[in-house]
N, C-alpha and C positions, 0 to 999 in steps of 0.2 A: 252427602259425601259417599264416594264410591268405596269399594272394598279395599282399595289401595291408599286411601286417604291417610295422612300422617299428621301428627302434632309433634313439633320439635321444641326443645328447650335448649337455648344457648346460654351457658353460664357466663357471667361477666369475665371469669378467668380465661375464657376462650376467645374473647373479643378484645384483643390488645390494640391500643393505639399505635400507629406507625407514623413516621415522619413523612410529610408530603414530598413527592418526587420533585427535585429542583428543576426538572425539565418543564413542569407544569405549574409550579408555584414560585413566587418571589417572596423571600423572607421565611421565617419559621412557621410551619403549619403542621398540625397534628390531626390525623384522621383516625377516627374510631368507628369500626363497623357496627351498625345497629341491625341490619338485615343481612344475614349470612346463611343463605339456604338455597338449595336448588329447587325448592317447592314452588317458588314464584319467581318470575323474571323481573325483579325489582332490586335496586340498590338503594340502601339507606345508610347514611353516615352522619356522625357528629364531627364537624370540622372546627378546630380552634385555630384562629389566626392571631399571632402576636401583632402588636401595633405596626401598621404599615404593610403587613404581609397580605398577599392577594393571589388569586388564580391568574393563569395566563388566559387569554381569550380562548373560548371554547364553545362548542355546541352540544346539544343532546338530541339524539334522533327522535325521541318521543317527549321532549320537554323536561322540565325540572321544577320542583317546588322547594323553596328555601324558607325555613322558619328560624328567625334570629332568636336565640335563647338568652344571650347576654352580650353586653357591650354595644359598640357602634361600628358601622361600616359603610361601605359604598358598593353600589352595583351599577352596571352600565350595559345597555344594549347598543350594539354598533350603530352609529349614525345618530344617536340621541344623547342628550346630556346625562352625566352620571347623577345618581340620586342617593341621598343618605338613607340608611336604614338602621333601626335600633331594636333593642329587646322587645319582643312581642310582635314585630312586623313579619309578614309573610310575603314573599315575592314569587310570582308565578311566571315562568319563562316558557314560551311556546317552543314547539318542536323546531329544531334547526336554527333557532335565533342565536346569533353570535353575541357573546356577552362575557363579562368578567365580574368577580365580586371579591371582597376582602375587607379587612379591618381598616378603620380610620387610622390616620398617622399617629394619633395620640391615645388610642384605645384598643385593647384587644377586642375580639369579637368571636363568638361561637354561634354557629348555625347548624340546624339539621338540614341535610340535603337528601331529597328523594327523587329518583329518576328511574323510569322503566329501562330494562335492558332489551334491546332489539337486535336480533342476530348476533348476540354475544357482545354488543357494544352499548355502553351507557354514556360515554363522553368521547368527543373528538377534540383533541387538543391542538391549538394553533399557536400563534406567536405571543410572546409576553408583552404586557403593558410596560413601557419603559419607566424608569424611576422619574424622569422628567415629566412624562405624561401624568403619572400618579401625583407628583408634587403639585402640578398645576390644578388638578382636581381637588386635592386636599386643601389648597390655599383659597379656593373659591368660596 
């Protein structure tokens, strides 16, 4: 460690959950920051999805790792079938891969999401998955 090295403590009271932006999420989603520092270029959040809630399609310039903490959900890479995920599963998404993820229609789901920040960007948001598209996946 250099002479400018730091160690930071972020108290739970500083890391308040916020409602997911409706431009990027369908349904009720809560996002709690886990990594909130300028010391490293990394974003880490705990995301809680109510049943049927999900992200819009999106990409990450340097990829993303999801670890499901509780519940059940779905994830899908563009051009491939959606797949189920549940507590204890980890999903690794490559840089620039267009995908979405969220809770199953009948279960809440919470995951930890970690992605590097590249040039100030951690996520590039695209179009939403329609309710009809989600219903078709959920019924499969």
